[in-house]
N, C-alpha and C positions, 0 to 999 in steps of 0.2 A: 596378537594382534590381528585384527582383521582390515582387509583392505577394501574401499569401495571402489569399484570401477564405473567408466564412465556411462554404462547403461544402466547404473544403479544395483547392480547385482553386489555379493558380497563373498570375498573368498579369502582364505587363509594367507598370511602374510608370508613370502615366500624369498629369503636374502639371495638364493640362486637365481633368479630372475633378474636382480640388479647385476649380480656378477656376469651373467650372461651377456644383458645389455651393455655393458661397458666393455667386456672383451670382444663384441662384435665391433664396438666404436673404435676400440684400440687399432683395428685392421684396416680402419679407413683413413687413417694419419701417418707420419712418420713415426719412426721409431722416438724420436726425443721428444715428440708431442703426446706419447700413449701415457696412461694412468699407471702406476705401479700398482702391483696386488696390495700391497700395504696399503695404498690410499684407498684403495677399495674398500679394504677392511674398515677403515676409519670412518667412510661415508655410512657402511652397513652399522656400524656401532653407533653412530650419530643419530641413526634414524631409530634404532632400538630403544636408545637411551631417552628418547621422547616419551615412551611409555605409556603411548596413547591405546585405547582399544579399539579404536577404528581412525583409519587414516584414508584420504583421499588417494588415488594413485597419481593424480596431478600433484598433489601435495609432495609425494615421493619425488618426482620428477623435477620440481622446482628445486627440492634439496640438493639433488644431484648435480642440476647446473649451476646451483651456487658453490659448492663444494670443489668442483672442477675449477670455477673459476679462482677460487682461493688457493687452490694448488698450481695455478699458473698455468693450467692446460687449456688455454685459449682457443686453440685452432680445434681441439677435441669438443669443447663445450659449444662451438659453433656448429660443428657436424650434429651434435646432440640435439640443438636447438632447431637446426633445419629439417630434422629427421622428425621431430615432435611436430613441426608445423605441416609439413607433408602429410603426416598422417591425419593431422586436424582436416586437411583439404579433402583425403580421401573419404573420411566420415562423413564431409558435407555435400559429396556427390550426389547424385540423382538416386535414389534409393526404390525407386518405384516398380523398376522391371520385374523383379521377381514375384512382387505381390500381385501385379496386375497379370502376369501369366500364369500364376497359380489360381487367380479368380477366374478367367477365361477356360482354365481345365478343369474348374470345379473342384481344384485342391484345397482351396482356403474355405475349410468347412465353417470356421466361425462367421462367416458373410451371412450364412444362411439362417442364423439365430440373432446376427447383430440388430437386426430390424424385424419385427414380425410383419410388419406391412410389405416387405420385399421378399420376393423369391428370386435369389442370386443365380438362379439358373435361365432365367428369362433374358432375353437381350435388351429390353428396357430397362430392367433393373440392374443389370451387368455395366450399361453406359452409364448410370448414376454412380455406381461404386467405383467404376473406373475413375471418375472425375473426382470423388471422394480421395482415393489412394493420391492422385496428385495434389490435391489440395492440402492431404497431410504433409507429404514432403515439402512442399513449398513453404507450409507453415512453419514447419521445424526447422526448415533450414535457412529461412530468410525472413519470414515476417514476424516472429515473435523473438524477444529478447531472449539470449542463450542462458540467462539465470531461469526464466520460466520454464523453458525447454528442459533443463536439468532437473528442474524441481517436479515437473510433471513425470519424468522417466523414473526419478526416484521414489514416485509416489507420496511426495509432500503434499503436492495438490493435483487437482484434476482438472486441464484444461477442456471443457466440453466443446464439442461440434468443430473441431479440427478439420473433418472432412468438407466443411462449406465454409470456412472462415475465409476462404481465398476470394469469395465473391461477397458483394456489398449485398445479402439477402438476409430476412430474419428467419427464427425456427416456425413457433405455432403464432395462431391467430384466432380470437372472438370476433367473428363477424356478427354485426348488430344489424340484422337485414330489416326489421321494424324501424330503425331509424335512418337507415338510407332511403326507405320506401317513403318516409314522412319528409324528409329534408332533402331528400336527392342526395347524388355522391359525385365522384369523378372517377373514370376509370380511363388508364393509358391518356391521361392529360384531356380527357373529354368530360364535359358535364353532362351528368344523367340527372333528368327532372324525375320527380316523383310521379310514378305511374297512375295513370288514371281508370286503367280496368286489370281484371285479373290475369288474363293472358300475358299482358305486357309485363306486370308484376313478376310472373313465374320466367319469362323470358330474362327479364333483367337479374333475377335471382341467380340462374343458372350461370350468366355471363358475369356477375360478381365473384361467384364461387370459383370459377374456373379462372379467372384473370386473376385472385389471390392466391391459387394453388400455384400458379405458374411462376409467381414472384417470390415463394419460399420453398422449404423443404419440408416442413413439420406438419403436424395434423390441424385441421380447422374445426373450430366449434360455432356452430351455427344457431344463433338465437333468432327467433322468429316472433317474439313477444314483446 
């Protein structure tokens, strides 16, 4: 039997880990509240008789809680539940420190190839990448439903652009320069009328490109016909 961990990795089932966890929990309660070795063996047999090829680690822990309640080990069950809850809180704490520090020290080499338009050694690029690390962390811990995060981590689906999901901005754009020249446009809530000369048209075009670039994070395609 294989066990699917929270990070999506798969390991061999090992009953000794269940024994170890329950023996540690036993030390946290009075003797009369402790689970007996024969009861631990019953829990293990119950899990193994499910005869599953794969099982989530959370499902194993749910079974342990259920069995502790069945055996009347309510204090032990409470300790176990509180332990799981505290571990969940630890996993949801800020996780950006290490990734940001490694980025600054140029140790996060995958950043150099993540986006071919960015050189991770440049200060300007590092600012953008640091913001991306913060956005990924908040997106994972707060903004997305837990089932989406779990599916992403397990490779069931891919949630794109989590590095920018925190901000109300979009990815790429196709700029119709000719249409904006003919009909006019709006930039920063100000109406820009159709240019009457070539020099004004060039000036407006550079402003349009710069304004669009500052409002997104992806590439621009410029159409001039």
